[in-house]
C-alpha positions in Angstrom: -44.1 -68.2 -44.9 -45.8 -71.6 -45.1 -46.5 -73.7 -42.1 -45.0 -77.2 -42.1 -47.6 -79.8 -41.7 -45.8 -82.7 -39.9 -48.9 -85.0 -40.3 -48.5 -85.1 -44.1 -52.2 -84.4 -44.8 -52.2 -80.9 -46.1 -50.6 -78.6 -48.6 -47.3 -78.5 -46.8 -45.1 -81.6 -46.9 -43.0 -82.8 -43.9 -39.4 -81.9 -43.9 -37.1 -84.5 -45.4 -35.6 -86.9 -42.9 -38.6 -86.7 -40.4 -40.9 -89.7 -39.9 -44.6 -89.0 -40.0 -46.4 -91.0 -37.4 -49.9 -91.6 -38.6 -52.2 -94.0 -36.6 -54.5 -94.4 -39.6 -51.7 -95.8 -41.8 -51.2 -99.6 -41.5 -47.9 -100.7 -40.1 -45.6 -103.0 -41.9 -45.6 -106.6 -40.7 -42.6 -107.3 -38.5 -39.6 -108.8 -40.2 -39.0 -112.4 -39.2 -35.9 -112.8 -37.1 -33.6 -115.5 -38.5 -32.7 -118.3 -36.1 -29.0 -118.3 -35.8 -27.3 -121.3 -34.2 -23.9 -121.4 -32.6 -21.2 -120.1 -34.9 -19.0 -122.8 -36.4 -15.5 -122.9 -35.0 -13.0 -121.0 -37.2 -11.0 -123.3 -39.4 -7.3 -122.6 -39.0 -4.7 -124.4 -41.1 -2.9 -126.9 -39.2 0.7 -125.8 -38.5 1.9 -129.4 -39.0 0.5 -129.3 -42.6 2.8 -126.4 -43.6 5.7 -128.1 -41.9 4.9 -131.4 -43.7 4.8 -129.5 -47.0 8.1 -127.8 -46.4 9.7 -131.1 -45.4 8.3 -132.8 -48.5 9.5 -130.0 -50.8 13.0 -130.0 -49.1 13.3 -133.7 -49.6 13.2 -133.1 -53.4 16.5 -133.2 -55.2 18.1 -130.1 -56.5 17.9 -128.6 -59.1 14.2 -127.7 -58.9 12.3 -127.2 -62.1 9.2 -125.1 -62.7 7.5 -125.3 -66.0 6.2 -122.0 -67.4 2.6 -122.9 -68.2 1.3 -119.6 -69.5 4.0 -117.8 -71.5 7.6 -118.6 -72.3 10.2 -115.9 -71.7 13.2 -114.9 -73.7 16.7 -114.7 -72.3 19.3 -112.2 -73.4 20.3 -114.4 -76.3 16.7 -114.4 -77.5 16.3 -118.1 -76.6 12.8 -119.2 -75.5 12.7 -120.5 -72.0 9.8 -122.9 -71.2 11.1 -124.2 -67.9 13.1 -122.4 -65.2 15.7 -124.5 -63.3 16.7 -123.4 -59.8 19.9 -124.3 -58.1 19.9 -124.9 -54.3 19.9 -121.7 -52.3 22.5 -121.0 -49.7 22.8 -118.6 -46.8 24.9 -116.4 -49.0 21.9 -115.9 -51.3 19.7 -114.8 -48.4 22.4 -112.4 -47.2 23.2 -110.9 -50.6 19.7 -110.9 -52.1 17.5 -110.7 -49.0 15.1 -113.2 -47.4 12.0 -113.1 -49.7 9.6 -114.4 -47.1 8.6 -112.6 -43.9 5.8 -112.8 -41.3 3.5 -109.8 -40.6 2.1 -108.8 -37.2 -0.8 -111.3 -37.7 1.5 -114.2 -38.4 0.6 -114.2 -42.1 3.4 -115.2 -44.5 4.3 -112.4 -46.9 6.4 -112.7 -50.0 8.5 -109.7 -50.6 8.2 -109.4 -54.4 11.4 -107.5 -55.1 13.5 -109.8 -53.0 11.8 -112.9 -54.5 12.4 -111.5 -58.0 16.2 -111.3 -57.1 16.1 -114.8 -55.7 14.3 -116.2 -58.7 16.8 -114.6 -61.1 19.8 -115.5 -59.0 18.9 -119.1 -58.5 17.9 -119.6 -62.1 20.9 -117.7 -63.6 18.6 -115.2 -65.4 18.8 -111.5 -65.5 16.1 -109.7 -63.4 14.6 -108.2 -66.6 14.1 -111.7 -68.0 12.2 -112.6 -64.8 10.2 -109.4 -64.9 8.8 -110.5 -68.4 7.2 -113.6 -66.9 3.5 -114.1 -66.9 2.4 -113.3 -63.4 1.0 -116.8 -62.9 4.3 -118.3 -63.8 6.1 -115.9 -61.6 3.9 -116.8 -58.7 4.4 -120.5 -59.4 8.2 -120.0 -59.1 7.8 -117.8 -56.0 5.5 -120.3 -54.2 7.7 -123.2 -55.2 10.7 -121.5 -53.6 8.9 -120.1 -50.6 9.3 -123.2 -48.2 13.1 -123.0 -48.6 13.2 -119.6 -46.9 11.1 -120.5 -43.9 12.5 -121.5 -40.5 12.2 -125.1 -39.4 10.9 -125.1 -35.8 12.0 -128.7 -35.4 15.5 -127.4 -35.0 14.6 -125.2 -32.0 14.6 -128.1 -29.5 
């Protein structure tokens, strides 16, 4: 059996994973330590900005129109649709189709895609399969345009 030479200066090589300490070998220059200043304060979106956006969007007159920018869809009569028109939602829509917007444990707004798909089709008078054929960017444009109408308004909690 061969002897292990841990110094690395003979026929036997050191085992893998061990560091050979050799005073004759020059050491690497120390790495400069970057000077880090105080961390910038985290930027949080202002809650008032979201409320202002919701109020501004709710001030719009119904029906709401969203232009399909990327790909038109076809309805069941094979007509091309380049713009989706939404009627005003009601509590009945939320009860029958579900609320498409919820908050997770971190307070992040989450769009429930299946419920939002039902809301988009219901408010636009389209079949769900027609909505499923939308370009994802157009679908998201519709979803984010409708999102504020399914959020609570804290100003009414006084």
